[in-house]
C-alpha positions in Angstrom: 129.6 38.3 -35.8 125.8 38.4 -36.3 123.9 39.9 -33.4 122.9 37.4 -30.7 122.0 37.6 -27.0 124.1 34.6 -26.5 127.5 33.8 -28.0 127.7 31.7 -31.1 128.5 28.1 -30.3 132.2 27.3 -30.8 133.1 26.4 -34.4 130.0 28.2 -35.8 130.7 30.5 -38.8 129.9 33.9 -37.4 131.0 36.4 -40.0 132.5 36.5 -43.6 134.6 39.1 -45.3 135.7 39.5 -48.9 138.9 41.4 -49.4 138.8 43.4 -52.6 141.0 46.0 -54.1 138.1 48.0 -55.5 135.1 48.2 -53.2 132.9 50.1 -55.6 133.4 47.5 -58.3 132.6 44.7 -55.9 129.4 46.4 -54.8 128.4 46.9 -58.4 128.8 43.1 -58.9 127.5 41.6 -55.7 124.6 44.0 -55.2 122.7 42.9 -58.4 124.1 39.4 -58.5 123.0 38.4 -55.0 120.4 41.1 -54.4 122.5 42.6 -51.5 122.1 46.0 -50.0 125.1 47.6 -48.4 126.0 49.8 -45.4 129.2 51.7 -46.1 131.3 52.2 -43.0 134.4 53.5 -44.7 136.6 55.9 -42.7 139.5 57.9 -44.1 141.5 55.7 -46.4 139.9 52.5 -45.2 137.1 51.3 -47.4 134.6 48.8 -46.1 130.9 48.0 -46.4 128.7 45.4 -44.7 126.2 43.5 -46.7 122.7 43.1 -45.5 120.4 40.0 -45.6 116.8 40.5 -46.9 115.7 41.2 -43.3 118.2 44.1 -42.9 120.8 42.2 -40.8 124.4 42.7 -41.5 125.8 39.3 -42.2 129.2 40.0 -43.8 131.4 42.6 -45.4 133.5 43.7 -48.4 136.6 45.7 -48.0 140.1 46.4 -48.9 142.7 43.7 -48.0 144.2 44.1 -44.5 147.6 45.8 -44.7 149.2 42.8 -42.9 147.5 40.2 -45.1 147.7 41.4 -48.7 147.4 37.8 -49.9 143.7 37.9 -48.9 142.9 40.1 -51.9 140.2 38.5 -53.9 139.5 35.9 -51.2 136.7 35.2 -48.8 137.6 34.8 -45.1 135.3 32.9 -42.8 135.3 33.7 -39.1 134.5 30.9 -36.7 133.3 31.5 -33.1 135.6 30.6 -30.3 134.8 31.0 -26.6 138.5 30.8 -25.9 140.4 32.0 -29.0 143.8 31.2 -27.6 142.8 27.7 -26.6 141.4 26.9 -30.1 144.5 28.6 -31.7 146.8 26.4 -29.6 144.9 23.2 -30.6 144.9 24.2 -34.2 148.6 24.8 -34.2 149.2 21.4 -32.5 147.2 19.9 -35.4 149.3 21.5 -38.1 147.9 25.0 -38.5 150.2 28.0 -39.1 149.5 31.3 -37.4 148.9 34.0 -40.1 147.9 36.8 -37.7 148.6 36.2 -34.0 145.7 36.5 -31.5 144.8 40.0 -30.6 142.0 41.7 -28.8 139.6 43.7 -30.9 136.3 45.5 -30.2 134.6 42.3 -31.5 136.5 39.9 -29.3 139.8 38.0 -29.5 140.8 37.5 -33.1 143.4 35.2 -34.8 143.9 34.2 -38.4 145.3 30.7 -39.3 146.2 28.6 -42.3 145.3 25.0 -41.9 147.4 22.0 -43.0 145.9 22.2 -46.5 146.6 25.9 -46.9 143.0 27.2 -46.3 143.0 30.5 -44.4 140.3 31.1 -41.7 139.8 33.3 -38.6 138.8 32.6 -35.0 136.8 35.3 -33.3 136.0 35.2 -29.6 132.5 36.5 -28.9 132.4 39.7 -26.9 129.0 40.3 -25.3 128.5 42.7 -22.4 126.4 45.7 -21.6 129.0 48.2 -22.9 129.7 46.3 -26.2 126.6 44.7 -27.5 127.2 43.5 -31.0 125.5 45.4 -33.8 126.3 43.1 -36.7 123.1 41.3 -37.5 120.9 44.0 -36.1 118.9 45.9 -38.7 120.4 49.3 -39.2 117.1 51.0 -38.5 116.8 49.2 -35.1 120.1 50.3 -33.7 120.5 53.1 -31.2 121.5 56.4 -32.8 125.0 55.9 -31.2 125.4 52.4 -32.6 124.0 53.3 -36.0 126.5 56.2 -36.3 129.4 54.2 -35.1 128.8 51.1 -37.2 132.5 50.6 -37.7 131.8 47.6 -35.6 131.9 45.4 -38.6 135.2 44.1 -40.1 137.1 42.5 -37.2 140.1 41.6 -39.3 142.2 44.6 -39.9 142.3 45.5 -36.2 145.8 47.1 -36.5 144.8 49.4 -39.5 141.1 50.1 -38.8 140.1 53.3 -37.0 138.5 51.3 -34.1 
């Protein structure tokens, strides 16, 4: 989900999330351990923070496990770019993948979560680039428009059913 003028090539890792039960504890560990800075975008009961690369780009996030996928607690989830999420989902299922979260449309693009034939869980995320929904992940916070900077809940695409966006 890093910012790009062009969509990520299919199959490219484009975002990563870590689901954690205690966001503050995770920030206290990963901040010093990996020299990360965070941008907290928590809203209401939902706790989530993006982490920033040295150049200020958001490159991933930490947050509470999605309500529909509590088994992700304590696990990293990699999102792979897919121009046509449904097509890639169908191919993966034919090859033995199990659908964990059916494809759905989110503000970030079409999202699905699968488990491969060796039990590894991963996500597919269709890229959504247009004039009204330019991605902000990967754009330094200071370079965003005031509207984009204030509505940075454009980060965790996973918990689309439970997130405020």
